[in-house]
C-alpha positions in Angstrom: 45.1 -132.8 82.2 47.6 -134.6 80.1 48.3 -138.1 81.5 51.6 -139.9 81.8 52.0 -143.6 81.2 55.4 -144.7 82.1 56.9 -147.5 80.0 59.0 -149.7 82.2 60.4 -152.0 79.5 64.0 -150.8 79.9 64.0 -151.6 83.6 63.6 -155.2 82.4 66.3 -154.6 79.7 68.8 -153.8 82.5 67.8 -156.9 84.4 67.9 -159.2 81.4 71.5 -158.0 80.5 72.7 -159.9 83.6 70.0 -162.4 84.5 68.5 -163.5 81.2 66.9 -166.9 81.5 67.3 -167.2 85.2 63.8 -166.4 86.2 64.8 -163.7 88.8 67.1 -160.7 89.1 67.2 -157.0 89.5 66.0 -154.4 88.9 62.3 -155.5 89.3 59.9 -153.9 86.8 57.0 -154.2 89.2 58.9 -152.4 91.9 59.6 -149.7 89.3 55.9 -149.5 88.5 55.1 -148.9 92.2 57.6 -146.1 92.4 56.2 -144.5 89.2 52.7 -144.6 90.6 53.8 -143.1 93.9 55.4 -140.2 92.0 52.1 -139.5 90.2 52.2 -141.5 87.0 48.7 -142.1 85.7 49.5 -145.5 84.2 52.1 -148.2 83.6 53.0 -149.5 80.1 54.8 -152.8 79.4 55.5 -154.5 76.1 55.4 -158.3 76.2 57.2 -158.9 72.9 57.0 -162.3 71.2 60.8 -162.7 71.6 60.6 -161.8 75.3 63.7 -159.6 75.0 62.9 -157.6 78.1 59.5 -157.9 79.8 58.8 -161.6 80.7 55.5 -163.4 81.3 56.0 -163.4 85.0 56.4 -159.6 84.9 53.0 -158.9 83.4 51.3 -161.1 86.0 53.1 -159.3 88.8 52.3 -156.0 87.3 48.6 -157.0 87.1 48.8 -157.6 90.9 50.5 -154.3 91.9 49.4 -151.7 89.4 46.7 -149.5 90.9 46.3 -146.9 88.2 46.0 -148.3 84.6 47.9 -151.2 83.1 48.6 -150.8 79.3 49.9 -153.9 77.6 51.8 -153.2 74.4 51.6 -156.2 72.2 51.7 -157.6 68.7 48.5 -158.7 67.0 49.6 -162.3 67.5 47.5 -165.3 68.7 49.8 -166.2 71.7 49.9 -162.6 73.0 46.2 -162.0 72.4 45.5 -165.1 74.5 47.7 -163.8 77.3 46.0 -160.4 77.2 42.5 -161.8 77.4 43.5 -163.7 80.6 45.6 -160.9 82.1 42.8 -158.2 81.5 44.9 -155.0 81.5 42.7 -151.9 81.3 44.0 -151.3 77.8 46.2 -152.9 75.1 48.2 -151.0 72.5 48.7 -153.0 69.4 52.1 -152.4 67.8 54.1 -153.9 64.9 57.0 -156.1 65.8 60.1 -156.9 63.8 62.7 -159.3 65.3 65.7 -157.3 64.2 64.6 -153.9 65.4 66.0 -152.4 68.6 62.7 -150.9 69.6 59.4 -150.4 67.8 60.4 -148.6 64.6 57.1 -147.6 63.0 53.4 -147.7 63.1 50.9 -150.4 62.3 49.6 -150.8 58.8 46.0 -150.8 59.9 44.7 -150.3 56.4 46.5 -153.5 55.3 45.4 -155.6 58.3 42.0 -154.0 59.0 40.1 -157.3 59.1 42.4 -159.0 61.6 42.7 -155.9 63.8 38.9 -155.4 63.8 38.5 -159.0 65.0 41.1 -158.4 67.8 39.3 -155.2 68.8 36.0 -157.1 69.1 37.6 -159.8 71.3 39.1 -157.2 73.6 35.9 -155.2 73.8 34.0 -158.4 74.8 36.6 -158.9 77.6 36.2 -155.3 78.8 39.6 -154.2 77.5 40.1 -151.0 75.6 42.3 -150.9 72.5 44.8 -148.4 71.2 46.5 -148.7 67.8 50.0 -147.4 67.4 50.2 -145.6 64.1 52.0 -143.0 62.1 50.1 -139.7 61.7 48.8 -140.8 58.3 45.3 -140.0 57.0 44.6 -143.5 55.6 45.8 -145.2 58.7 43.8 -143.0 61.0 40.6 -143.6 59.0 41.2 -147.3 59.0 41.8 -147.2 62.8 38.4 -145.6 63.3 36.7 -148.5 61.4 38.3 -151.2 63.5 36.4 -150.2 66.6 39.5 -149.2 68.6 38.9 -146.5 71.2 42.3 -144.9 71.0 45.2 -144.3 68.6 48.7 -143.7 69.8 50.5 -141.4 67.4 54.0 -142.5 66.7 56.3 -139.6 67.5 59.5 -141.3 66.5 60.1 -139.2 63.4 59.4 -136.0 65.3 62.0 -137.1 67.9 64.6 -138.0 65.3 64.1 -134.7 63.4 63.8 -132.5 66.5 67.1 -130.7 65.8 66.3 -130.1 62.2 63.9 -127.1 62.2 62.4 -127.7 58.8 61.9 -131.4 59.2 60.6 -131.1 62.7 58.1 -128.5 61.8 56.8 -130.7 59.0 56.3 -133.6 61.4 54.6 -131.4 64.0 52.1 -130.4 61.3 51.5 -134.0 60.4 50.9 -134.8 64.1 48.5 -131.8 64.4 46.5 -132.9 61.3 46.4 -136.5 62.5 45.2 -135.6 66.0 42.5 -133.4 64.5 41.4 -136.1 62.1 41.3 -138.7 64.8 39.3 -136.5 67.2 36.8 -135.7 64.5 36.3 -139.5 63.9 35.7 -140.1 67.6 39.1 -141.6 68.5 40.9 -140.6 71.6 44.5 -139.6 71.0 47.7 -140.7 72.8 51.2 -140.3 71.7 54.6 -141.8 72.3 58.1 -142.9 71.1 61.3 -140.9 71.5 59.7 -138.2 73.7 62.0 -136.7 76.3 62.4 -133.8 78.7 63.9 -131.6 75.9 61.6 -132.2 72.9 58.3 -132.6 74.7 57.3 -128.9 74.9 57.4 -128.6 71.1 54.8 -131.4 71.0 52.3 -129.3 73.0 51.1 -127.7 69.7 49.3 -131.0 69.0 45.7 -130.8 70.2 43.5 -133.4 71.8 46.2 -135.4 73.5 45.0 -137.6 76.3 48.1 -139.5 77.4 51.8 -139.8 76.6 53.6 -143.1 76.9 57.3 -142.4 77.8 59.9 -144.9 78.8 63.5 -144.7 77.8 64.0 -141.0 78.7 62.5 -141.6 82.2 64.5 -144.7 82.9 67.6 -143.0 81.7 67.0 -140.0 84.0 66.3 -142.4 86.8 69.8 -143.9 86.6 71.1 -140.6 87.9 68.1 -139.1 89.8 66.0 -142.0 90.9 62.7 -143.2 89.5 60.4 -141.0 91.5 62.3 -137.8 90.8 62.5 -138.7 87.1 58.7 -139.2 86.9 58.0 -136.0 88.8 60.3 -134.0 86.5 58.4 -135.4 83.5 55.1 -134.5 85.0 56.3 -131.0 85.7 57.2 -130.6 82.0 53.8 -132.0 80.9 52.0 -129.5 83.1 52.6 -127.0 80.3 50.2 -128.8 78.0 46.8 -127.0 77.5 45.1 -129.4 75.1 42.8 -128.1 72.3 
């Protein structure tokens, strides 16, 4: 069964638009996480960025208290955040690139270019009982490097697929890249997640990609929740995902 990890970052984005720097406010990401789990989500994802633009430190500690499924901490491979993760002990961390001027994570990690540092982080997380996923483009060199780091998962960046969804030729080319990447990763012993830009409309096209374990979806679900409520938005996404039949 394909699992759903709901990214609740943009619940915090809404809060911070009004209450930034105040240490309180609504809506509460932890309350959103509880609603997602009640609706059937298999995990909760939150990105503690170095610039703290949405999720705050207090949020991740509260999430650690309330999440009953699987807490996935998205994070940069940065000393401060690594230290927080080792104390927080989420079930899994997803290492992602961060650029201060980006609106959201725009691309995958250059694992091949930072293999030594990422390997060291994977070793530290493994020693603490935390699994590691690397957020990467479906690129042969990056997937091979990911396997060498000791990470248990990769998360395939589906942003280009989402951007090209309405261009049949470009979309098909990206689907083929994702299919090849998932097959390569699986053959190397990596588990395969995917995320970025996935929504209720484009998701079924992704079902051609084999070996997927979990999808991490945030913005589309939070957007739908504005009109339908969080539980209904999660249930509707799970209903779409039920059409996936794996490899």
